[in-house]
N, C-alpha and C positions, 0 to 999 in steps of 0.2 A: 521712230521717224514718221509712221502712219498716223500717230497720235498728234504729232506737232503739226502735220499737214492738215488734219481734220480741225484742229484748233484754229488754224490760220483761216481755213474756209469759213468757219463759224464767225471769226471776227470781221472778215470782208462782208459776209451776208448781213451781219448786225449793222455795219458801217453804212451799207446801202440803205438800209430801212431808215436809219437815223437821218441821213441826207435826204432822203425821199420826203420824209415826213416835215423835215425842217424847211426844205425848199419850197413845198407846196403850201406850207403855212406862211411863208414870208410872201409867196405870191398872192394869198388871200388878203394878208395884212395890208399890202400895198394897194391893192384895189379897193379895199375898204377905206383907207385914208383918201384915195381919189374920190371916192363917192361923197365923203363929207364935203370936198370941195365944190361939188356939184348939187349939194343939198338933195340927195336922193332920201326916198323914204327909208324908215328903218327896215322894213321887210326886205330891201335890197341886199341887206347883209346874208340873208338865206341863199340869194341867187349866188352871191359870191362864194360862200361856202360850198354849194353844190358844184359850181364851176371848178373850184380848186379839187374838189374831191373825184369830179369826172377826170381831170388832168391827172390826178395820182393814179387811178385806176388804168388809165390808158396808157400810161407809160410804163407799167410793170411788165405788159407783153412785150414791149420794145426791148427791156433788158434782156429777156430770154431769147428773143430774136437775134439781138446783137452778139450774144454769147456763142449762138450756133453758127453765125456767119463770120466769126471773128478771123478766121484763117483764110477766107477766100481771097481772090485777086482784089487789088486796091480798087480798080475801076468798078468791079461789080459790087463792091462794099459800099462805094459812094452811091451807086444807083439803087441798091436795096434801101439804104438809109433814108435817101430822099424820098423814095416812094413810100416807106413805112411812116416817115414823119408827116407827109402830107395826107395820107390815109388817115392817120390818128388825129390830125388837126381837123379834117373834115367832119369825122365823127364827133369830136369835141365841140365843134361849131354847132352841130345840129343839136346836141344836148343842151349846149349853153343857151341857143336861142329858144328852144322849146321851153325850158325852165323859166326864162326870162318872160316870154309870152304868156305862158300859162299862168305863172304866179304873180308877176309884177303888172302884167297887162290884162290880167283877168280873162284868159282865154282867147287872146287876140289870134286870128289865122291871116297869114300874108296871102296875097294874090296869087303869087307863084311859089312852087316848092323850093325853087332856087334861092329863095331868100333864107331858108333854113341853113344854107351854107355861107352866110353873111360873116364876115370877119375870119374866114378860113385862112387868108394869107397871114393875118397877124398871128394866129394861133400856130401856123405853120413855123413862123420865126421862133416861137416859144419852143415848139417841138425840136427844131433844129438846135436851138440853145441847149436844150436838155440833153440831146444826143451828144452834141460836142462836149459838155461836161462829163457825160458818162464815159466817152472815149478818153477824155483828156485824164480823168482820175484813174481808169483802167491802165493806161499806158503808163502813168506815174507810179502805180502799184507795181506794174511789171518791172520798171526801172529799178525800183527799190529792191524788188526781189533778186534782180541781176546782181545789184550791188551787194546784197547780203551773201549770195552765193560766191561772188569774187572774194568778199572778205574772209568767208569761210575756207575758200580755196586757198587764200595768201596765209591764212592762221594755220591750216593743216601743213602747207608747205613749210611754214616757218618752224612748226613743231618737229617736222621730219628733219629738217636741217639741224635743230638742236640735238635730236636724238642721234643722228649720224655723227655729229661732232663729238658728243659724250662717249658713243659707243666706239668711236675711233680710237679713243685712249686706252681701252680694254686689252685689244690684241697687242698693242705697243708695250704696255706695262706687263702683261702676261710674258711676252717673249723674253724680256729681260729677266723677270723673276724665274721662270722656268729654266732659263739658261743657267742662271746662278745655282738653282737647285741640282740641275743636272751635274754641274761642276762639283758641288758638294759631294755628291754621291760617288762620283769617279775617284774623288781623293778619300773616301771612306769617312766622310764627316757626316754619317748617317743622323746623329742626333741633331746637329745644326740644320740639316736638310728637312728633318721632321718638323722641327720649330718653325722653320721658314714656311713649310707647306700649311702649317695650322694658321699662322699669321695671314698667309695668302688667302685662306679659305674664310677668315673673319672679315678681311678686306672686301674680298667679292661678294660676301653675303650683304654687307652694307651698300655696296654699290647696286646691287640688284634690287634693294629695298627702297631706293630713293629713285623717283621718276626723274629722268633727265631734263624734262621741260620745266621742273618745278624748282623752286629756290628753297634753301634750308637755312636754319639759324646758324650764324657763324660758329657758335659753340659746337654744334654737331659737325660742321665742316672740320673743325680742328680735332675732334674725336677720330674722324676718318683719316686725316693726316697722320695722326699718331699711329693708327694701325698700319698704314703704309711705312711710316718710319721705323716701326718695329721689325718690319721685313728687312728693310735696309741696313739696320743696325746688326742683323745677323750677319750680313755680308761684311760691314765695315767695322764692326765692333767699336772700339774706342776711338777710331779715326774720325767717326761721325758725331759732331756735337751739334745740336739744334736747341736754340732758345726761342721760346714763344712769349710775345709781349703783347697781350691782348687787353686793351682798357675795358674795364668793368662795364662802360656804357655801350659797348658794341656787341656783347655777347649774343644778344637777340636779333641783330641785324641779319637781313636776309641776303643770301649770296648764292650764285649758282653752285650746284653740288659738284664736289670733287674738281673745283677749279684750281686749288693750291696744289694738288698733287702732281700736275705735270710740270709746274714752276719748280717744285722741289726736286723733281726727278731731274730736270735740266741743270739745277745747280750741282747735284750729286755727280752727274755724268761729265760735266765740263769743268768743275771746280773739285770737288772732293776726291774724285777717282783719280785725278792727275797729280795729287799732292801726297808725297810718301807719309808725311807726318798728319795727314787728314786735315780737316777743316771745320769751320762753323757756319751753320746757316741761321740767320735770324729772321723770325716772322713777326712783324709788328703791324697792329691794327688800331686805329684810332677814328674817331669823328671829327669832322672839320665842317662846322656849320651843317649843311644838308648833304654832305658827302661822306661816305666811307672810304677811307684811305687804307690800303693794305700794301705794305712793303715786304718784300722777300729779298734779302741780301745775303751774299756770300763773301768770304775772305780769300777766294781762289785766285788764279793768276789774272783773271780778267781776259778780255779780248780786245782786239785792235779794230775789229770790223764796225761799220757804221751800224747803228741800232736796227735801222730797216731791213739791212742785209741779214742781220743776225736772226731777226724774226722770221724772214722769209727762207733763209737757208739752214737755220739751226736745228732743224728736225721738227718733230710734230708738236711738241708741247707748247712753245712759245706761239706759232702760228694757229694752232687750235684754240688756246685760251683768248687770243685776240679776236678771232672769229667768233667764238661764242659769246663774248661781251658784245660785239657789234650786233650779233643777231637778237641779244635780249635787250640791250639798251640804245640801239641806234647810235646817235651822236651824243648820247649823255654819258659817255665814259671817257676815260683816258688810260693809255696803256703805255708807260714809258720805262725805257731801258737806258741806263747811264752807268758810269763807272762808279764802283763803291770805294770809299776812302777807308784805309790807305790802299786796299787792293780788292779786286773782286768785281762782281756784277751786282747791281741793284735794279729790281723790277718794282716799279710803283703802279698800282692799279687804283683808280678812283672812279667809283660808281655812285648813283643816288642812294642816299641811305633810306632804306626801307626796313622797318621793325616788325617782327612777328607779333601777332596779337597775343595779349596776356592770357 
C-alpha cells in the first residue's frame, strides 16, 4: 500500500513539472509570435525567454505555499492566494522590466523606481490564472482519488457479498449431509457412512480450493458436481439418476464456482426425495450465439406455485443462485423457472459466454 501511494505521489510530481514546463514554454511561444507582428529585433527573443523563465521559477514557491495552506478556511485561502499572486507578479514585473531595459534598451534607467513595477496588473492576472489552474487540477485529482476509493470500496463490498453468498451454501449443505451420515451411523450402516464422509471430504476440499469470487471452467464445475452427486448417491442409491449433456464447445466456458450444486440439491430435495421409485435429473449446457445456456430439469411432481414465489420461499438454493448471478452479471443474465414436460421442474440459466484462456 505504501509503495502504491509513493508511486502515485511520484506520478503527481512528474505531472506537475511536465505541465509547468509546457505551460511556460507556451507562454514564451505566444509572446514570440506577438513580437513578430510588431517587428521587434531578434534579441527580443532573449527577453521573452528570460521572462518565461522568471515566471517558471516564481510559480514554484507558489506550489509549495498552496500545498501548506490547502486546508485553511476558504476566505483565508482566497486572501493568501491573492496576496501571494500579487507579490509574485510584482517581483516578476521588476525582473521583466530590468532585463528589458538592460538588454533591449542598452541600460535604460527610468525616472522613478515605480516604473520597475510597470505591467504588474497584467502579470497579476497571469499569476491568478496559474493559481486557478493549479487549484483546478488539484481538485480534479482529488475527485479522481475519491472516485477511485469509492470504486475500490464498491468492489470490496461486491466481493464480500459474493463470498457471503457462496459460503452461505456450505453450512446448508453440511447440515443435510451430516444429518444423513448421522442417520447411517444410527442404523449401523457404518460402511456407507464412511464412504459418504470420504466423498464429503473431497467435495469440501474442492470448495475451499476455489475462490468464491472467481469463475471456473464449466468442466471443473461438472467435476465438483459429480463429487456432490457421489455423496447423494450413497443416500439414494439407484433412486437417483443423473444425465450430463455438455456440448464440447462449452467445456472451457467460465461459470461461478459451485453454482450448479444448490440447484441439483433443490431438485433432489423437492423431486427425487418425494418419489418412491426415484427420478432423473438432467443437466444440459450449450452455447447460443454469445450466451451460455445451462438447463437443470427433473421429472419430479413439480410445483404449482408461481416461479417468483418458488425462488423467494423455496429455500436457500434458488434465491442464493439468483443473487450470485445478479451480483456477478448485473442485468446480463436470466434465471427462469418453468414446468418440465411431461412432469417436474425446469431451471434455465443464461449468462454471457466467457471462455478461459487456452
